[in-house]
Phi, psi and omega in degrees: 000322180293325180296322178294318178296318179296319178294319178298316180296317178297318178297314181297316180294322177297315179298320179295317179294320178297320179298314180294321179294330178291340182262000180280165182258160173238181181292337182246359182221134180271151176283176183301312180296318179294324179299314180292323176299316179296322178296318178295316179298315179302315180297318180295320179294316178300318179294319180295320178292319179298322182280354177274111187296338183276350183252143174265099189294336181291341182264358182245123177263142182234128173226147182227136175220115181054041177084353178268119183266131176249123177255131178218167180126188183244133178232171187279332186206168176295328178298322177295320177298312181299319181293317180297318178296317179298315180298316181295318181297332183276359179278133180297132179101346180284123179277313177202168181236128176256123184261113175240024180280150179236150177273131181271000000 
């Protein structure tokens, strides 16, 4: 009976470790927790840009990976680029901002 319990326990612990390892992150893939954190940061940055009256938020795309925010799209001026980067940097959780916006 003890041997059956030991095998069940070993199986359960192995399954538990595999589950945890499946949720960890790599350099090119975020873990489950990081994915949700990045989603929250993206939403906050989009909201901050939307609430900035000088920016046209529909023309600015926001993506986040491990806290690094990438801004892309077309804007009217260099001042708009600078403002969007500034707004994004001020959002809590943003590690850095990568600017890929272009002036149309």
